C-alpha positions in Angstrom: -2.1 -3.5 11.4 -2.2 -7.2 10.3 -3.3 -6.3 6.8 -0.6 -3.6 6.3 2.1 -5.8 7.8 1.1 -8.7 5.7 1.3 -6.5 2.6 4.8 -5.3 3.5 5.9 -8.9 4.4 4.6 -10.5 1.2 5.9 -7.7 -1.0 9.4 -8.9 -0.1 8.6 -12.5 -1.1 6.5 -11.9 -4.2 5.7 -9.5 -7.0 2.8 -7.1 -6.7 0.2 -9.2 -8.6 0.6 -12.2 -6.3 0.7 -9.9 -3.2 -2.6 -8.4 -4.3 -4.1 -11.9 -4.7 -2.8 -13.1 -1.3 -4.1 -10.1 0.6 -7.4 -10.3 -1.1 -7.8 -13.9 -0.2 -6.7 -13.1 3.4 -9.5 -10.5 3.8 -11.9 -12.9 2.2 -11.4 -15.0 5.3 -13.3 -12.4 7.3 -16.4 -13.1 5.3 -15.9 -16.8 5.4 -15.5 -16.8 9.1 -18.7 -14.8 9.5 -20.4 -17.3 7.1 -19.5 -20.2 9.4 -21.0 -18.3 12.3 -24.1 -17.8 10.2 -24.7 -21.5 9.4 -23.6 -22.9 12.8 -25.5 -21.2 15.6 -23.5 -23.1 18.2 -20.4 -21.2 17.1 -22.1 -17.8 17.8 -21.6 -18.1 21.6 -19.7 -15.3 23.3 -17.8 -17.8 25.3 -16.0 -18.8 22.1 -14.6 -15.3 21.3 -11.5 -15.8 23.5 -10.7 -18.9 21.6 -11.3 -17.3 18.2 -8.9 -14.4 18.9 -6.3 -16.7 20.4 -6.4 -18.9 17.3 -6.1 -15.9 15.1 -2.8 -15.0 16.9 -1.5 -18.5 16.5 -2.5 -18.6 12.9 -0.5 -15.4 12.2 2.6 -17.0 13.8 2.1 -20.2 11.8 1.7 -18.3 8.5 4.8 -16.3 9.2 7.0 -19.3 10.0 5.8 -21.4 7.1 6.1 -18.5 4.6 9.7 -17.7 5.7 10.9 -21.3 6.1 9.5 -22.4 2.7 10.3 -19.2 0.8 12.4 -21.2 -1.6 9.6 -23.7 -2.4 6.6 -23.0 -4.5 3.9 -23.7 -1.9 1.3 -21.2 -3.2 -1.7 -23.4 -2.4 -0.6 -24.0 1.2 0.2 -20.3 1.7 -3.2 -19.2 0.4 -4.9 -21.6 2.8 -2.8 -20.4 5.7 -3.4 -16.7 5.0 -7.1 -17.3 5.3 -6.9 -18.6 8.8 -6.3 -15.5 10.9 -9.1 -13.6 9.2 -11.3 -16.6 9.4 -11.1 -16.6 13.2 -11.5 -12.8 13.2 -14.6 -13.1 11.2 -16.0 -15.6 13.6 -15.2 -13.3 16.5 -16.8 -10.2 15.0 -19.9 -12.0 13.8 -20.4 -13.5 17.3 -19.9 -10.2 19.1 -22.1 -8.1 16.9 -24.9 -10.8 16.6 -25.1 -10.9 20.4 -25.9 -7.2 20.7 -27.3 -5.7 17.4 -28.6 -2.6 19.2 -25.0 -1.8 20.3 -23.7 -2.0 16.7 -23.0 1.7 16.3 -20.9 1.7 19.5 -19.2 -1.5 18.7 -18.5 -0.5 15.1 -17.2 2.9 16.4 -14.6 0.9 18.4 -13.9 -1.4 15.5 -13.1 1.5 13.1 -11.3 3.6 15.6 -9.1 0.6 16.4 -8.5 0.0 12.6 -7.6 3.7 12.1 -5.1 3.6 15.0 -3.7 0.3 13.6 -3.3 1.8 10.1 -1.5 4.9 11.4 0.4 3.0 14.1 1.6 0.4 11.6 3.9 3.0 10.0 6.1 3.9 13.0 6.0 0.3 14.3 7.3 -1.1 11.0 9.9 1.6 10.8 11.3 0.2 14.1 10.5 -3.5 13.8 10.2 -4.2 10.1 7.4 -6.1 8.4 8.3 -9.5 9.7 8.6 -8.7 13.4 5.5 -6.5 13.3 3.6 -9.7 12.7 4.8 -11.1 16.0 3.5 -7.9 17.7 0.2 -8.4 15.9 0.0 -11.9 17.4 0.6 -10.6 20.9 -2.2 -8.0 20.4 -4.6 -10.8 19.5 -3.6 -12.6 22.6 -4.2 -9.4 24.6 -7.6 -8.9 23.0 -8.5 -12.5 23.9 -7.5 -11.9 27.6 -9.6 -8.7 27.7 -12.7 -10.6 26.4 -12.1 -13.4 28.9 -11.8 -10.9 31.8 -14.9 -9.0 30.6 -16.9 -12.1 30.3 -16.0 -13.3 33.8 -16.6 -9.8 35.3 -20.0 -9.6 33.8 -20.9 -13.0 35.1 -19.8 -12.1 38.6 -21.9 -9.0 38.5 -25.0 -11.0 37.4 -24.4 -13.4 40.4 -24.1 -10.5 42.9 -27.2 -8.7 41.5 -29.4 -11.8 41.4 -31.9 -12.0 44.2 -32.3 -15.8 43.9 -29.7 -18.5 43.6 -28.7 -18.3 40.0 -27.8 -21.2 37.8 -24.1 -21.7 37.3 -23.2 -19.2 34.6 -21.5 -20.5 31.5 -17.8 -19.4 31.6 -15.1 -19.5 28.9 -13.1 -22.6 29.4 -10.0 -22.1 31.5 -7.8 -23.6 28.8 -8.7 -20.8 26.5 -7.4 -18.3 29.0 -4.2 -20.3 29.3 -3.8 -20.5 25.6 -4.2 -16.7 25.3 -1.5 -16.2 28.0 0.8 -18.6 26.2 0.2 -16.8 22.9 1.2 -13.5 24.5 4.3 -15.0 26.0 5.4 -16.8 22.8 4.8 -13.8 20.6 6.7 -11.5 23.0 9.7 -13.8 23.3 9.8 -14.3 19.5 9.6 -10.5 18.9 12.3 -9.6 21.4 14.7 -12.4 20.3 14.2 -11.8 16.6 14.7 -8.0 17.0 18.0 -8.2 18.7 20.9 -8.8 16.2 22.7 -11.3 18.6 19.6 -13.6 18.9 17.9 -13.1 15.5 16.6 -16.5 14.4 14.0 -15.9 11.7 15.1 -14.2 8.5 14.1 -14.4 4.8 16.8 -16.0 2.6 16.7 -13.5 -0.3 19.1 -15.8 -2.3 16.6 -18.6 -2.5 13.2 -16.9 -3.2 10.9 -19.1 -5.3 9.6 -15.9 -7.1 13.1 -15.4 -8.6 13.4 -11.7 -8.0 16.4 -9.8 -9.4 18.2 -9.8 -6.1 18.0 -13.6 -6.1 20.0 -13.8 -9.4 22.6 -11.3 -8.1 23.1 -13.3 -4.9 23.2 -16.6 -6.8 26.1 -15.3 -8.9 28.3 -15.0 -5.8 26.9 -11.8 -4.4 26.3 -11.0 -0.7 24.0 -8.7 1.2 26.0 -5.9 3.0 23.2 -3.9 4.6 19.5 -4.5 5.1 16.9 -1.9 6.2 13.2 -2.9 6.6 10.7 -0.1 7.2 7.1 0.8 6.3 8.0 1.6 2.7 10.2 -1.3 1.6 12.8 -3.8 2.5 16.0 -2.2 1.1 19.1 -4.4 0.5 22.6 -3.3 -0.5 24.3 -6.1 -2.4 27.9 -6.6 -3.3 27.5 -8.7 -6.5 31.2 -9.7 -6.5 33.6 -10.1 -9.4 34.6 -6.4 -9.1 31.1 -5.1 -10.1 29.7 -2.0 -8.4 27.3 -2.4 -5.4 23.6 -2.8 -6.2 20.6 -1.5 -4.2 17.3 -3.4 -4.2 13.8 -2.5 -3.0 11.8 -5.6 -1.9 14.3 -7.7 -3.9 13.5 -5.8 -7.2 13.7 -2.2 -8.5 17.5 -2.5 -8.5 19.9 0.4 -9.0 23.7 0.8 -9.0 25.8 2.4 -6.4 28.9 3.7 -8.3 32.4 3.2 -6.8 34.5 6.3 -6.6 37.0 6.7 -9.4 35.6 3.9 -11.6 35.0 5.6 -15.0 34.0 2.4 -16.9 30.3 3.1 -16.2 30.7 6.5 -17.8 31.9 5.0 -21.0 29.5 2.0 -21.2 26.2 3.1 -19.6 23.7 4.7 -22.0 22.3 6.6 -19.1 25.4 8.9 -19.2 24.6 9.9 -22.8 22.3 12.9 -22.2 24.7 14.2 -19.6 27.8 13.9 -21.8 26.2 15.4 -25.0 24.6 18.6 -23.6 26.4 18.9 -20.2 23.4 20.4 -18.4 24.0 22.8 -15.6 20.7 22.3 -13.7 19.6 18.7 -13.3 16.6 17.0 -11.7 17.0 13.3 -11.0 13.8 11.4 -10.2 14.6 8.2 -8.3 18.4 8.2 -7.9 18.3 4.9 -6.1 22.0 4.0 -5.3 23.3 7.3 -6.6 24.4 6.4 -10.1 22.3 9.2 -11.8 23.7 11.8 -9.4 27.2 10.5 -10.3 26.4 10.9 -14.0 25.3 14.5 -13.4 28.4 15.5 -11.5 30.7 13.9 -14.1 28.7 15.8 -16.8 29.7 19.0 -15.1 26.3 19.9 -13.6 26.3 22.9 -11.3 23.1 22.1 -9.5 21.6 18.6 -9.0 18.3 18.0 -7.3 17.7 14.3 -6.6 14.2 13.3 -5.4 14.1 9.8 -3.9 10.9 8.3 -2.6 12.6 5.6 -0.4 14.2 7.1 2.7 16.2 4.0 3.3 18.0 4.3 0.0 19.1 7.8 0.9 20.3 6.5 4.3 22.3 3.7 2.8 23.9 5.9 0.2 25.0 8.3 2.9 26.2 5.4 5.1 28.5 4.2 2.3 29.9 7.7 1.6 33.5 6.4 1.5 32.6 3.9 -1.2 31.3 6.4 -3.8 33.0 9.6 -2.7 30.1 11.1 -0.7 27.9 11.8 -3.7 25.0 13.4 -1.8 27.1 15.9 0.0 29.0 17.3 -3.0 28.6 21.0 -3.7 25.4 21.8 -5.6 23.7 18.5 -4.7 20.3 18.6 -3.0 18.6 15.3 -2.0 14.9 15.3 -1.1 12.8 12.3 0.2 9.6 12.9 -1.6 7.7 12.2 -4.8 9.2 13.7 -7.9 6.2 15.2 -9.5 4.9 16.5 -6.2 8.2 18.4 -5.8 8.1 19.7 -9.3 4.6 21.1 -8.9 5.5 22.8 -5.6 8.8 24.4 -6.6 9.1 27.1 -9.2 12.3 25.8 -10.8 13.4 25.1 -14.3 16.0 22.5 -15.4 18.3 21.8 -18.3 17.7 18.1 -17.8 15.1 16.0 -16.0 16.3 12.4 -15.8 14.4 9.2 -14.9 16.1 5.8 -14.9 15.5 2.1 -14.4 19.0 0.8 -14.0 19.2 -2.9 -13.0 16.3 -4.6 -14.6 14.9 -7.9 -15.8 11.9 -8.6 -18.0 10.4 -10.6 -15.2 10.6 -7.5 -13.0 8.7 -5.4 -15.4 6.0 -8.0 -15.8 5.9 -8.4 -12.1 4.8 -4.8 -11.6 2.0 -5.0 -14.1 -0.7 -4.3 -11.5 1.1 -1.3 -9.9 0.3 2.3 -10.5 3.1 4.5 -11.8 2.3 8.2 -12.1 5.7 9.3 -13.3 5.0 8.0 -16.8 1.6 9.6 -17.5 0.5 12.3 -19.9 0.1 14.7 -17.0 3.6 13.7 -15.7 5.3 14.5 -19.0 3.3 17.8 -19.1 4.8 18.6 -15.7 8.3 17.8 -16.9 7.9 20.0 -20.0 6.6 22.9 -17.9 9.8 22.9 -15.8 12.3 22.7 -18.6 14.6 25.6 -19.8 13.9 26.6 -23.3 16.6 24.3 -24.6 16.1 21.6 -21.9 15.6 17.9 -22.2 13.8 15.0 -20.5 15.7 11.7 -20.6 14.3 8.3 -19.7 16.3 5.1 -19.5 13.7 2.4 -20.0 13.3 -1.4 -19.9 12.6 -2.7 -23.3 10.7 -2.1 -26.6 7.2 -2.1 -24.9 8.1 0.4 -22.2 9.9 2.5 -24.8 7.0 2.5 -27.2 4.5 3.4 -24.5 6.7 6.2 -23.1 7.2 7.6 -26.6 3.4 7.6 -27.4 2.7 9.2 -24.0 5.4 11.9 -24.4 4.1 12.7 -27.9 0.6 13.0 -26.6 1.7 15.3 -23.8 3.6 17.5 -26.4 0.6 17.7 -28.6 -1.7 18.7 -25.7 0.6 21.2 -24.0 2.1 22.8 -27.1 -0.9 22.7 -29.3 1.1 21.0 -32.1 0.3 18.1 -34.4 1.6 14.6 -33.8 4.0 15.0 -36.7 5.4 18.2 -35.1 5.6 16.4 -31.7 7.8 13.7 -33.2 10.5 16.3 -34.0 11.0 16.7 -30.3 11.8 13.0 -29.7 14.9 10.9 -30.2 15.5 7.2 -29.3 18.8 5.4 -28.8 19.6 1.8 -27.9 22.5 0.1 -26.0 22.8 -3.2 -27.9 25.6 -4.5 -25.6 23.5 -4.5 -22.5 21.8 -7.7 -21.5 18.9 -7.2 -22.3 19.4 -4.2 -24.6 18.5 -0.9 -22.9 16.7 2.0 -24.7 17.0 5.7 -24.0 14.2 8.2 -24.9 15.1 11.9 -25.1 12.3 14.6 -25.2 13.5 18.0 -26.1 11.7 21.3 -25.3 12.5 22.5 -28.8 12.4 20.5 -32.0 15.7 18.9 -32.9 17.5 21.1 -35.4 18.8 19.1 -38.4 22.4 19.7 -37.6 21.9 18.8 -33.9 20.0 15.6 -34.8 22.8 14.4 -37.1 25.4 15.2 -34.4 23.5 13.2 -31.8 23.3 10.2 -34.2 27.0 10.4 -35.0 28.1 10.6 -31.4 25.8 7.7 -30.4 27.2 5.5 -33.1 30.8 6.3 -32.2 30.3 5.2 -28.6 28.5 2.0 -29.5 24.9 3.0 -29.2 22.3 2.5 -32.0 20.2 5.5 -33.1 16.7 4.1 -33.5 14.8 7.3 -34.1 16.4 10.7 -34.7 14.2 13.3 -36.5 15.4 13.7 -40.1 18.1 11.1 -39.7 16.7 7.7 -39.0 13.3 6.2 -38.2 11.4 3.0 -38.4 8.7 2.9 -41.1 5.9 3.2 -38.4 7.5 6.3 -36.8 8.4 7.8 -40.1 4.8 7.5 -41.1 3.7 9.5 -38.0 6.3 12.1 -38.6 5.3 12.5 -42.2 1.6 12.7 -41.2 0.7 9.6 -43.2 -0.3 7.7 -40.0 -1.3 8.6 -36.5 -0.4 7.5 -33.0 -3.9 6.0 -32.8 -3.0 3.8 -35.8 0.1 2.6 -34.1 -1.8 1.8 -30.9 -4.5 -0.1 -32.8 -1.9 -2.0 -34.8 0.0 -3.2 -31.8 -0.6 -6.6 -30.3 0.0 -5.0 -26.9 -1.7 -2.1 -25.1 0.7 0.8 -25.7 -2.0 3.6 -25.3 -0.8 6.6 -23.3 -1.3 6.4 -19.6 -2.9 9.1 -17.5 -3.1 10.0 -13.8 -6.6 8.5 -13.8 -5.4 5.3 -15.6 -1.7 5.1 -14.6 -0.8 1.5 -15.1 2.3 2.0 -17.3 3.5 -1.6 -17.0 0.1 -3.1 -18.0 0.5 -4.1 -21.6 -2.2 -6.7 -21.9 -5.4 -5.6 -23.5 -8.5 -6.1 -21.4 -8.3 -7.8 -18.0 -4.7 -8.8 -17.1 -3.9 -12.5 -17.2 -2.5 -12.4 -13.6 -5.7 -10.9 -12.3 -8.1 -13.4 -14.0 -7.8 -16.3 -11.5 -8.8 -13.9 -8.7 -11.7 -12.5 -10.7 -12.9 -16.0 -11.6 -12.7 -17.0 -8.0 -14.6 -13.9 -6.9 -17.1 -14.6 -9.7 -17.7 -18.2 -8.5 -18.1 -17.0 -4.9 -20.6 -14.4 -5.9 -22.6 -17.0 -7.9 -22.6 -19.1 -4.8 -23.9 -16.2 -2.7 -26.6 -15.5 -5.2 -27.7 -19.2 -5.3 -27.7 -19.3 -1.5 -29.7 -16.1 -1.4 -32.2 -17.4 -3.9 -32.6 -20.7 -2.1 -33.0 -19.0 1.3 -35.7 -16.8 -0.3 -37.6 -19.8 -1.7 -37.5 -21.8 1.6 -38.4 -18.8 3.7 -35.0 -18.6 5.6 -35.4 -14.8 5.7 -39.1 -14.7 6.6 -40.3 -13.6 10.0 -42.8 -15.4 12.2 -45.6 -13.0 11.1 -44.8 -13.6 7.4 -42.7 -10.4 7.1 -40.4 -10.9 4.1 -38.5 -7.7 4.4 -35.3 -9.3 5.6 -34.8 -11.1 2.3 -33.3 -7.9 0.9 -30.8 -7.3 3.7 -27.9 -9.3 2.1 -28.1 -7.0 -1.0 -27.8 -4.0 1.2 -24.7 -5.2 3.0 -23.1 -6.5 -0.3 -23.5 -3.1 -1.8 -21.9 -1.4 1.2 -18.9 -3.8 1.2 -18.2 -3.2 -2.5 -18.9 0.5 -2.4 -16.7 1.2 0.6 -13.7 -0.4 -1.0 -14.2 1.3 -4.4 -14.5 4.7 -2.8 -11.5 4.1 -0.5 -9.2 2.9 -3.3 -10.1 5.8 -5.6 -9.7 8.4 -2.9 -6.2 7.1 -2.0 -5.2 7.2 -5.7 -6.5 10.7 -6.3 -4.8 12.2 -3.2 -1.4 10.5 -3.5 0.1 13.0 -5.9 -1.2 16.0 -3.9 0.2 14.6 -0.6 3.5 13.6 -2.1 5.3 10.7 -0.5 3.0 7.6 -0.7 3.4 6.4 2.9 2.0 9.5 4.6 -0.5 9.8 1.7 -2.0 6.3 2.2 -1.8 6.6 6.0 -3.6 9.9 6.0 -6.5 8.8 3.8 -6.9 5.4 5.5 -6.7 7.0 8.9 -9.3 9.7 8.1 -11.7 7.1 6.5 -11.4 4.7 9.4 -11.3 7.1 12.3 -13.9 9.4 10.7 -16.1 6.4 10.0 -15.8 5.4 13.7 -16.8 8.9 14.9 -19.7 8.9 12.5 -20.9 5.5 13.7 -20.8 6.6 17.3 -22.6 9.8 16.4 -25.4 7.9 14.6 -25.8 5.6 17.5 -27.1 8.5 19.6 -29.8 9.5 17.1 -33.4 8.8 18.2 -34.9 6.0 16.1 -31.6 5.8 14.3 -32.3 2.5 12.6 -35.4 3.7 10.7 -35.0 3.2 6.9 -35.6 6.9 6.3 -32.4 7.7 8.2 -30.4 5.2 6.2 -31.8 6.5 2.9 -30.8 10.1 3.7 -27.3 9.2 4.7 -26.7 7.0 1.7 -28.0 9.6 -0.8 -25.8 12.3 0.8 -22.8 9.9 0.4 -23.6 9.6 -3.3 -23.9 13.4 -3.6 -20.6 14.0 -1.8 -18.7 11.6 -4.1 -20.0 13.5 -7.2 -19.0 16.8 -5.6 -15.6 15.4 -4.8 -15.0 14.5 -8.4 -15.9 18.0 -9.6 -14.2 20.0 -6.8 -11.1 18.0 -5.8 -9.0 18.8 -9.0 -9.5 22.5 -8.3 -8.8 22.3 -4.6 -5.7 20.2 -5.0 -4.4 22.7 -7.6 -5.0 25.7 -5.4 -3.2 24.2 -2.3 -0.5 22.2 -4.2 2.3 24.6 -3.1 1.4 24.4 0.6 3.7 22.8 3.1 3.3 19.1 3.8 1.3 19.7 7.0 -1.0 22.1 5.2 -1.7 19.7 2.4 -2.5 16.9 4.9 -5.0 19.3 6.6 -6.6 20.1 3.2 -6.9 16.4 2.3 -8.2 15.5 5.7 -10.8 18.3 5.5 -11.8 17.1 2.0 -12.2 13.4 2.9 -13.6 13.8 6.5 -17.3 14.7 5.6 -17.4 11.6 3.4 -15.7 9.5 6.1 -18.1 10.5 8.8 -21.1 9.4 6.7 -19.5 6.2 5.3 -19.2 4.9 8.9 -23.0 5.1 9.5 -24.8 2.8 7.0 -23.2 -0.5 8.1 -23.8 -0.3 11.9 -27.3 1.1 11.4 -28.0 -1.7 9.0 -26.8 -4.2 11.6 -29.1 -2.6 14.2 -32.0 -2.8 11.8 -31.2 -6.5 10.9 -31.3 -7.3 14.6 -35.0 -6.3 14.8 -36.0 -9.3 12.6 -36.8 -12.7 13.9 -33.6 -14.6 14.3 -31.8 -11.3 14.3 -28.5 -12.8 15.5 -28.4 -14.9 12.3 -29.1 -11.9 10.1 -26.3 -10.0 11.8 -23.8 -12.8 11.3 -24.9 -13.1 7.6 -24.5 -9.4 7.2 -20.8 -9.7 8.3 -20.3 -12.6 5.9 -21.8 -10.9 2.9 -20.0 -7.6 3.6 -16.6 -9.3 4.1 -16.9 -11.2 0.8 -18.0 -8.2 -1.1 -15.2 -6.1 0.3 -12.8 -8.4 -1.5 -14.9 -8.5 -4.6 -15.0 -4.7 -4.5 -11.3 -4.3 -4.3 -10.8 -6.7 -7.3 -13.5 -5.0 -9.3 -11.9 -1.6 -8.4 -8.5 -2.6 -9.8 -10.0 -4.1 -12.9 -12.2 -1.1 -13.6 -9.3 1.3 -12.9 -7.2 -0.5 -15.6 -10.0 -0.6 -18.1 -11.5 2.9 -17.6 -9.7 4.8 -14.8 -10.1 5.6 -11.1 -12.8 8.3 -11.7 -15.1 5.5 -12.9 -14.1 3.4 -9.8 -15.3 6.3 -7.6 -18.5 6.6 -9.6 -19.1 2.8 -9.3 -18.6 3.1 -5.6 -21.2 5.9 -5.5 -23.5 3.6 -7.5 -23.1 0.9 -4.9 -24.2 3.3 -2.2 -27.2 4.1 -4.5 -28.1 0.4 -4.6 -27.9 0.3 -0.8 -30.3 3.3 -0.7 -32.7 1.6 -3.0 -32.7 -1.5 -0.8 -33.1 0.7 2.3 -36.2 2.3 0.7 -37.7 -1.2 0.4 -37.0 -2.1 4.0 -40.3 -0.6 5.2 -42.4 -3.2 6.7 -43.6 -4.4 10.1 -40.0 -4.8 11.2 -39.4 -1.0 10.9 -41.5 -0.4 14.0 -40.0 -3.1 16.2 -37.6 -2.4 19.0 -34.0 -3.7 18.4 -33.1 -6.9 20.1 -30.0 -7.4 22.1 
């Protein structure tokens, strides 16, 4: 719950690349805390766990207060240090608990994963009620509660030992009373902060969106005299409705960016000046699909273009709620005759419904170049080759797709992607595909806004000239109209003298067509993105440090047993492979099931919940095996995981296609059934590895080290997964994850020495 709430909270303050870095560094704290427990045996005392959990709760509150109160100041270094603290203490607590009882690792890990699954699923309704900020106060209170449970358990166990002892026992070591008082104080403070900040009359902690250091689009709107009218904060986004002042129409923002216009009733100026109205005015389509209507402007365009049926698919439920709430302002757009509004993912709706449209319209309305750059690390499957193929398959014979884009780069990539989809779906040449495309520019917008039109049929010469003439009369510039006007580069493609591959190779930016497997539409840098490099360099340096430490420990005999057994020296490699492999498989599975499940919130929740809860069940199941920690057991489980990943890659495209038209509940059942076998097995190798590590001499140290290495490699695995997905695609991420489990199986094969026959300690 902490991880999900932090992601939601920081998404309001920063753009996605920085959010990804912050969350990665936060999770890194888990490994660093376990590392401290490894090098300092005195810190691995169970009496300290109450203190660690209490400090984690206070660290969450401290991070929250500093982040909100200094949102207008660039304190990135301080924030990165503070975000480490909660997970640092969590890492200390986990390493201490597991190292004290390695034989109980399957049972403990079952509780750990089941709790994580409940937290991931529960975070959604909790944030829908409390919002991302107040959810963090609840998380702090839960840490205090966990600390009190540990304190009570420790005291109960000590009392039992005293009662069962036949002789006068030594005074048992008890957790300091001050730790218990600190935990009670944490629960009280967090509860008071949560209650007072939830009630409107006593709210005392809010983010000042007008003074964000990240300079999001909403900040500029508010700085120009605007004011926030409504705010909704749920598990999907913080949604703000802004009155920008000076008689301009209301604007709707998601996480301070992704802005859209809410049109006032009766104001026809937008119809005359916005290039987004052009495809509605020229063809007057009767059946229209709007993907992402935002504040309702696109629906307004459709109705004023005389559309008879309008289907608007909006992924953010709060946007729909705010538009309906402000019905009097815009004339109740969403309840006009013929208008149907769905809260879902556009392509998912298209694939499930057997409908055809005269116009499929996608728009980015209020935009800044900084916003587009800020989303470079996000996935966007509405602008892929497969997406354009879906749109084309649901057009009437004379239908069109219209995309209002950001700038030259987004226009060029969308054009190349659309032409690729036309060539693949229609079996035509690139030159013939260009005859289906037209591009117009609004030079009066700031910055200038392009419009791409893709037609199901090639533009007839007379129609092409008419489009160019109409655009010129209303103040728009025809950039590319087949047979009328074209840049030299596009004219060469249309004449067959050059190819799209030539255009892509000649561009200084990456404008290659995006696919569902590699969907990073806004990533225009070639190679590794600049914004990702600092994190990768940091991870690389940390990995080098781990390797050096491992080599030094090998040479000085840190891993050797009393009888000269050197088997334990390979254990860090085993846990490193598990950490990286789990994250790679998890991220790839989430990506590959999102389109099938539809709306991203239930999609991510379903897969995370299945992986975590299924892993917990698998861990508990394995704990009941006889001789569960033998290397042979581990090898078998790991090899089956590799096999299941390969089977998934081959079978899932077919399964998702067969059940795509099923209701939402049915699709969730199918996805759960597909992921569950893998989840059950993925929860086994880590606790059995801990059990095995506990058999060695100094087993508690090996268990703490396992948590440290696994935590660090979890972060490294997520960074590597994003990088590999950008360079090669998510299928390769899944295969790389399977490869990591293969490495773990290889190490497990080598763990066959004297230690294999020992009884587990603890």
